[in-house]
C-alpha positions in Angstrom: -4.7 -0.5 34.1 -2.7 -3.8 34.0 0.1 -4.1 36.7 3.3 -5.7 36.8 3.2 -9.7 37.6 6.5 -9.4 39.5 6.1 -5.6 41.7 2.6 -5.1 41.2 3.1 -1.9 40.0 0.5 -0.1 37.6 1.6 -0.2 33.5 1.2 2.9 31.3 -0.4 1.2 28.1 1.9 0.0 25.6 4.8 -0.4 27.5 6.8 -3.7 27.4 8.7 -3.8 30.5 7.8 -2.7 34.4 9.0 0.7 34.9 9.5 -0.5 38.2 11.9 -3.5 38.2 12.0 -4.0 34.4 10.1 -7.3 34.6 9.2 -8.1 30.9 5.0 -7.9 30.2 2.9 -10.3 28.8 2.6 -9.2 25.7 2.8 -10.5 22.5 6.0 -11.9 21.2 9.0 -9.6 20.5 11.8 -9.9 18.0 15.3 -10.5 19.9 16.3 -7.0 18.7 13.0 -5.5 19.6 13.6 -7.6 23.0 17.3 -6.3 24.0 16.4 -2.8 23.0 13.4 -2.3 25.1 14.8 -4.2 28.3 17.7 -1.8 27.5 15.6 1.2 27.8 13.6 -0.3 30.9 16.5 -1.0 32.6 18.3 2.6 32.5 15.0 3.9 33.2 14.8 1.7 36.4 18.3 2.5 37.6 17.7 6.4 37.3 14.9 6.0 39.3 16.7 3.4 42.1 19.4 6.0 42.2 17.8 8.9 42.7 16.2 7.4 45.7 20.1 7.2 46.6 19.0 3.3 47.5 22.2 1.3 46.1 21.3 -2.1 45.9 23.1 -5.9 44.8 21.7 -8.1 42.4 21.1 -11.1 44.3 18.7 -14.1 43.0 15.0 -13.8 42.6 14.2 -15.5 45.8 16.5 -13.3 48.2 15.5 -10.4 50.3 17.3 -7.2 49.3 21.0 -6.9 51.1 22.0 -3.7 52.2 26.3 -3.6 52.7 27.2 -1.7 56.0 30.7 -1.2 55.9 32.4 0.4 58.8 32.0 4.2 59.4 35.5 5.4 59.1 35.4 8.8 61.4 32.3 10.1 60.1 30.8 13.2 62.1 27.2 12.0 63.3 24.1 13.6 62.5 20.3 13.1 63.8 19.4 10.9 61.1 22.5 8.9 61.0 22.4 5.3 62.2 25.1 2.8 62.5 23.0 1.0 58.9 24.2 4.2 57.1 27.4 5.0 57.3 28.7 8.5 55.5 31.8 10.3 55.4 32.9 14.1 56.2 31.2 15.3 53.2 27.7 13.6 53.9 28.3 11.3 51.3 28.0 6.8 51.6 31.0 5.7 52.4 31.8 3.0 50.0 30.4 2.3 46.5 28.1 -0.5 45.5 28.8 -2.6 42.4 25.8 -3.0 40.1 25.9 -6.2 37.4 29.1 -6.6 38.1 30.3 -3.4 37.4 31.8 -0.6 39.7 29.6 2.3 40.2 31.5 5.8 40.4 30.9 8.9 42.2 30.8 10.6 39.2 28.0 8.7 37.8 25.7 9.1 41.1 23.5 11.9 39.5 21.0 12.1 42.3 23.7 11.5 45.2 21.4 12.2 49.1 22.0 15.8 50.6 23.5 15.5 53.6 20.9 14.8 56.7 18.5 13.4 54.3 16.3 10.3 55.3 16.5 7.5 53.1 13.5 6.3 50.7 12.5 2.8 51.7 13.5 0.8 49.6 11.2 -2.1 47.4 9.4 -4.8 49.2 10.4 -7.2 46.0 13.4 -8.3 44.7 13.8 -6.9 41.9 14.1 -9.5 38.8 17.6 -11.0 37.1 18.2 -8.5 34.5 20.4 -9.6 30.8 23.8 -8.1 30.6 24.0 -4.4 29.8 26.4 -4.3 26.5 26.5 -0.5 26.3 28.3 0.0 29.4 31.4 -1.3 29.8 33.9 -1.8 32.4 36.4 1.3 33.1 40.0 -0.3 33.4 41.5 0.6 36.5 38.6 1.9 38.3 38.2 3.0 42.2 40.0 0.4 44.6 37.9 -1.8 46.5 36.5 -0.5 49.8 38.7 -2.7 51.8 41.5 -1.4 49.9 40.7 2.1 49.9 40.6 1.9 54.0 44.0 0.4 53.9 45.4 3.4 51.6 43.8 5.6 54.2 45.1 4.7 57.2 48.4 4.1 56.0 48.3 8.3 55.2 47.0 9.0 58.4 49.5 6.9 59.8 52.3 8.8 58.6 50.8 12.0 59.0 51.2 10.8 62.5 55.0 10.1 62.0 55.4 13.5 60.6 53.9 15.9 63.2 55.4 13.6 66.3 59.1 14.3 64.4 57.7 17.8 64.4 57.2 18.2 67.5 59.9 16.8 68.9 61.9 19.4 67.1 60.0 22.2 68.5 60.5 20.6 71.9 64.1 20.2 72.1 64.8 23.9 70.3 62.0 25.8 73.2 64.2 23.3 76.0 67.5 24.4 75.2 66.2 28.3 75.7 64.9 27.4 79.7 66.9 28.0 82.7 68.3 24.7 84.5 66.2 24.1 87.8 67.6 24.9 90.8 69.7 21.7 92.4 68.5 20.2 95.7 65.8 17.9 97.0 62.3 17.9 95.9 59.5 15.9 96.9 58.0 13.2 94.6 55.0 15.4 94.0 57.3 18.0 93.1 59.1 15.5 90.8 55.9 14.4 88.9 54.9 18.1 89.0 58.4 19.0 87.5 58.4 16.3 84.9 55.1 17.4 83.5 55.7 20.4 83.2 59.3 19.4 81.7 57.5 18.3 78.0 55.7 21.6 77.1 57.2 24.5 75.8 57.0 27.4 78.7 55.6 30.6 77.6 57.9 33.3 76.9 59.1 35.7 79.7 56.8 38.8 80.2 58.8 42.5 80.8 57.0 43.4 83.9 55.6 46.5 83.9 55.6 49.4 86.9 54.3 48.2 89.5 54.1 44.9 88.5 56.6 42.1 89.9 59.7 41.0 88.0 60.6 37.7 86.9 63.5 37.9 85.0 66.6 37.7 87.5 65.4 37.9 90.9 62.2 36.5 92.5 61.0 36.5 96.2 59.0 34.5 97.7 57.6 33.5 101.5 59.8 31.1 102.8 59.2 31.9 106.4 55.7 32.5 107.5 55.1 35.2 110.3 55.3 34.3 113.5 58.0 35.9 115.2 57.7 39.3 117.4 60.8 40.6 115.8 63.7 39.3 113.3 67.3 39.8 112.7 69.2 39.4 109.5 70.4 36.3 108.6 74.3 35.9 109.3 76.8 34.6 106.8 76.7 31.1 108.8 73.2 31.0 107.4 71.7 31.6 111.1 69.3 34.3 112.6 68.0 36.0 115.7 64.5 35.9 116.3 62.2 36.9 119.1 59.1 34.8 119.9 57.0 34.7 123.6 59.4 32.9 125.3 62.6 34.8 124.3 65.3 35.1 121.5 66.0 32.7 119.8 68.4 30.8 116.6 67.0 29.7 113.3 68.5 28.7 109.9 67.4 29.3 106.4 64.7 27.1 106.7 63.1 28.1 110.3 64.2 25.2 111.9 65.2 26.5 115.4 69.1 26.3 116.1 68.5 27.3 119.9 67.9 24.9 122.5 66.1 27.1 124.3 65.2 30.5 124.5 67.2 33.2 126.0 66.4 36.8 127.1 69.4 38.5 124.8 71.5 36.8 121.9 74.3 38.6 120.2 75.7 38.4 116.4 78.4 35.1 115.7 82.1 36.0 115.6 84.4 32.8 115.1 81.9 30.4 115.4 79.8 31.9 118.6 77.4 34.3 119.9 76.6 34.9 123.5 73.8 34.4 124.9 71.7 35.5 128.1 70.2 33.9 130.5 68.6 35.2 134.0 71.3 37.7 133.8 74.4 36.1 133.0 76.8 35.0 129.8 77.7 32.2 128.0 78.8 31.2 124.4 76.6 29.4 122.0 78.0 27.8 119.0 76.4 27.5 115.1 74.4 24.0 116.8 72.8 25.3 119.7 75.0 24.0 122.8 76.7 26.2 125.1 80.6 26.1 125.0 81.9 25.2 128.6 80.0 24.8 131.7 80.7 28.5 133.0 78.5 31.3 133.2 79.7 34.8 133.1 78.8 37.9 134.7 79.8 40.0 131.4 81.7 39.5 128.0 83.1 40.5 124.8 82.3 38.4 121.5 85.2 36.5 120.2 88.1 38.1 117.8 91.0 36.7 116.9 90.4 33.3 118.6 89.9 34.8 122.4 86.9 36.6 123.8 87.1 38.2 127.3 85.1 37.5 129.8 84.1 38.4 133.7 84.4 35.6 136.0 82.3 35.2 139.5 85.5 37.2 141.4 85.3 40.2 139.2 88.5 39.1 137.3 88.7 39.3 133.7 90.5 36.6 131.4 90.2 35.7 127.8 88.7 32.1 126.7 89.7 30.3 123.4 87.0 28.7 121.3 87.2 25.6 123.5 86.4 28.1 126.3 89.8 27.2 127.8 91.4 30.5 129.4 94.3 31.3 127.2 95.5 35.0 128.4 95.2 36.3 132.1 96.4 39.7 132.8 99.5 40.3 134.8 97.6 43.6 136.6 94.3 45.2 137.1 92.5 47.2 134.4 89.9 49.6 134.6 89.1 48.0 131.4 89.8 45.8 128.6 89.1 45.7 124.6 89.2 42.7 122.8 91.9 41.9 120.5 92.5 43.0 117.4 95.9 42.6 115.0 97.7 40.7 117.9 97.3 43.6 120.8 93.7 44.4 122.9 93.3 47.9 124.1 93.4 48.5 127.5 92.4 51.6 130.3 94.6 51.3 133.1 93.7 52.5 136.7 94.9 56.1 135.7 93.1 56.5 133.0 95.9 55.9 130.4 95.5 53.9 127.1 97.5 50.8 126.8 98.2 47.9 124.6 98.7 44.4 125.6 99.9 40.9 124.0 98.9 38.1 123.7 100.5 36.8 126.8 98.9 39.3 128.8 101.8 41.9 129.2 101.8 45.6 128.3 103.4 45.8 124.7 106.1 47.7 123.8 104.4 49.7 121.3 102.7 51.7 124.2 105.5 52.6 127.0 104.8 55.5 126.6 100.9 56.2 127.5 98.4 57.3 125.5 95.8 59.8 126.4 93.7 57.8 124.3 93.9 55.2 122.0 91.8 53.0 119.4 92.4 49.1 117.6 94.8 48.2 115.4 94.3 47.0 112.3 95.1 44.0 111.6 96.0 44.5 107.9 98.1 47.5 108.0 99.1 46.8 111.7 98.0 51.2 112.4 96.2 52.3 115.2 95.7 55.9 115.7 96.4 57.4 119.1 97.0 60.8 121.0 98.7 62.2 123.8 97.1 66.0 124.0 100.2 67.5 122.7 100.8 69.3 119.6 100.8 66.7 117.3 97.2 65.7 117.8 96.1 62.4 116.8 98.7 60.2 114.9 98.7 56.5 113.8 101.5 54.4 115.2 102.9 50.6 113.9 102.8 47.5 115.9 106.2 46.7 113.9 107.9 49.0 115.8 105.1 51.2 117.8 107.5 54.8 116.6 105.0 57.5 114.9 105.1 57.9 111.3 106.4 61.1 110.3 105.1 64.1 109.8 102.6 62.9 106.7 100.8 61.0 109.9 100.4 62.8 112.6 99.1 66.2 113.6 95.1 65.1 113.2 92.6 66.7 115.1 90.5 63.2 114.6 91.9 60.2 113.2 89.8 56.6 112.4 91.1 53.2 112.3 92.0 51.8 109.1 89.3 50.2 106.9 90.1 48.3 103.7 93.6 50.4 103.4 91.5 53.3 104.5 91.2 56.0 107.2 89.3 59.4 107.8 90.9 62.0 109.1 90.3 66.0 110.0 92.3 68.8 110.5 91.4 72.3 110.8 87.6 71.4 110.7 87.7 69.5 107.4 87.8 66.1 106.4 89.4 63.5 104.3 90.2 60.0 103.3 94.1 58.7 103.9 96.1 55.9 102.5 97.9 53.4 105.0 101.6 55.0 103.3 100.4 58.6 104.5 98.7 60.3 101.3 96.0 61.9 101.0 92.6 60.0 98.6 90.7 63.2 98.8 92.2 66.8 100.1 90.8 68.5 103.1 87.7 70.1 101.7 84.7 68.4 102.5 82.9 69.2 105.6 82.3 65.3 106.1 83.0 62.0 104.3 82.4 58.5 105.0 83.4 55.2 104.3 84.0 53.6 100.7 81.1 51.2 99.7 81.2 49.4 96.9 84.2 51.7 95.7 82.6 54.9 96.1 82.8 57.5 99.6 79.8 60.0 100.0 81.1 63.6 100.6 79.4 66.5 102.1 79.5 70.5 101.4 77.1 72.3 103.9 73.3 70.6 103.2 74.5 68.6 99.9 76.2 65.5 98.9 78.3 64.2 96.7 80.4 61.1 95.8 84.5 60.1 95.0 85.5 57.1 94.1 89.1 55.3 95.0 91.3 58.2 93.0 89.5 60.9 95.2 87.6 62.2 91.5 84.3 63.6 92.1 82.5 61.3 90.3 78.8 63.1 91.4 79.0 66.6 91.9 77.7 67.5 95.5 74.4 68.9 94.5 72.7 65.9 96.0 70.0 67.2 98.6 69.8 63.2 100.6 71.6 60.1 99.7 72.4 56.7 101.1 75.8 54.8 100.3 76.5 52.7 97.0 75.5 49.3 96.6 75.7 46.9 93.6 76.7 49.9 92.0 74.0 51.9 92.5 73.0 54.9 94.9 69.5 55.8 96.4 69.3 59.8 96.2 66.4 62.0 96.6 65.9 64.1 93.4 63.8 66.8 94.4 60.6 64.6 96.0 61.2 61.6 95.3 64.1 59.0 95.6 65.4 56.9 92.7 69.1 55.5 91.6 72.3 57.0 90.0 74.9 54.7 89.3 78.7 55.8 89.3 78.8 58.7 86.8 75.7 60.1 87.7 73.3 59.2 85.0 69.6 58.2 86.7 69.4 54.1 86.4 66.2 54.2 88.2 63.8 57.2 87.6 62.4 58.5 90.8 59.3 57.2 91.9 59.3 56.5 96.1 59.0 58.3 99.1 62.4 56.3 99.9 64.5 53.7 98.6 67.8 52.6 100.2 71.1 51.0 99.4 71.5 47.4 98.0 72.1 44.5 99.5 72.7 41.3 97.4 70.9 43.0 94.5 67.7 43.4 96.6 66.9 46.9 98.3 64.4 48.2 100.0 61.7 51.1 99.0 58.8 52.7 101.1 55.3 53.9 99.8 54.0 55.8 102.5 54.4 53.7 105.3 54.7 50.5 103.6 57.6 48.6 102.4 58.6 46.6 99.0 61.4 45.7 97.7 63.2 45.9 93.8 66.1 44.6 92.0 69.0 46.5 90.4 66.7 46.7 87.0 64.7 48.5 88.6 62.0 45.4 88.5 59.1 45.5 91.6 60.0 41.9 93.6 57.0 42.7 95.7 54.9 45.9 95.9 55.1 47.6 99.1 53.0 45.5 101.2 55.2 45.4 104.8 54.7 47.8 108.1 59.0 47.1 108.1 61.5 45.1 106.5 65.4 44.7 106.7 67.7 43.7 103.9 69.0 41.0 102.1 71.3 38.5 103.7 71.8 35.1 102.7 69.2 35.2 100.4 66.4 35.8 102.8 64.8 39.1 103.9 63.1 39.6 107.5 59.5 41.7 106.8 57.1 42.3 109.3 53.1 41.8 108.1 50.3 43.7 109.1 49.8 41.3 112.3 52.8 42.9 114.0 54.5 39.4 112.9 57.9 39.0 111.4 58.4 36.1 108.7 61.1 35.6 105.7 61.0 36.4 102.4 63.8 34.1 99.8 65.2 35.5 97.1 65.9 33.3 93.9 
């Protein structure tokens, strides 16, 4: 069998061109028409075989080695068989098309495309011979783009898509941020600022409504603000300070846990008019909100400041009133058995014979009590009224600081009478109690066994062993049927219903279902509840702020709650 003189492949008998490379076989000369026909057929056969082997080649000079173009890959997924010289697109196709004999070979012209992952076959070692033009296949007008042009078009389309996605993300992010709550103002650390900046670039997750016994994140939350470290801890006062007891004694801290007092004391009182009293070595003085002691004197006993004056007992046993500068402001002209704090410009004093009188800021007995009283309480600065009694048929009655006289029959003849508070006082007659206004009119009739002061617009009343509530007009808004109760706070009242405690609103409707062993009054939107021997906290929506995990706890004031942990130490929770 003959072999091709050009590529060395065996030749079938009678062929005039090599089926492998298309090189003419030396036979008797052919006519021009036969030559063209036979050459075209051989070229077609060779091309089909070459394409079936997935080897796309470019015609070069006969002496040159076959050269494969290696276009850059465009984000093509790699396979175990893939190499840098074999770029494939996402569908396993070769990325760029080659030109053959100056024509563009389109994808539809590749009948035997190599399957994804198939290994490329070897190319022929010898270069193919130059072939004559193929007149039967013409160039397609407007064919596929050149590789460089198509690559540029793809990059432009990807860039446009990226811009559109970026604009869409900006719009979505803007809508999401408009629904976020504003951050709490105040100084933050640099690390906290970085965290806040990174978090603000993300859309926050939707708020989840807490289920039963789950902490709330809707309106009110609590977090440990001051670590448990105190032997005792009190509520924060209106000035943002609180009393705590350490191993050294009682001290004062602010809401950040910083000690205000310069040292520890045996006892510390509440602040009033900017000062609290402190006890050291059995003697007393006043301490300001900055922790400094008022003046240089320490006293044998004292009363807190009231209306800018405080009663103190000097070393000589004499009682005087000092002002907030520490100077003596009122020096009583007589000796008394006891003296009280000023209220409404007058101070209650007990004379040596046991009679009650009232002293003005000059140290003299005021004309309102010239007759002296068997007993008396303090004047209310708002109404100027004070309950007194002379143990006569009149019983308890009210006098006015303006003229010192009794206020007619409507303000007399009570078995007991309290001082006024917010324009309302509690009086009793014939074993029943009622509320009375400063003009002498009754808010509630004498029909209850006991009544309490108004709190949040409602007052507790009792008949027998059952409780109910009246409003400020005296109307009974919750029937006297409840077994056990507390007072109103933030529009809700804790009550015992059957065996569990829950909350009612001002209409007597269940606002928070009964589910605890006991619950307590709301202060600043937070209330304490008890489960067995542990305490937790909730908000006015009934959401659990923290589970019952504390041995003891106080109420919320100034945004802080004192709590006692298992180890017996006290710390503070912050309410936000």
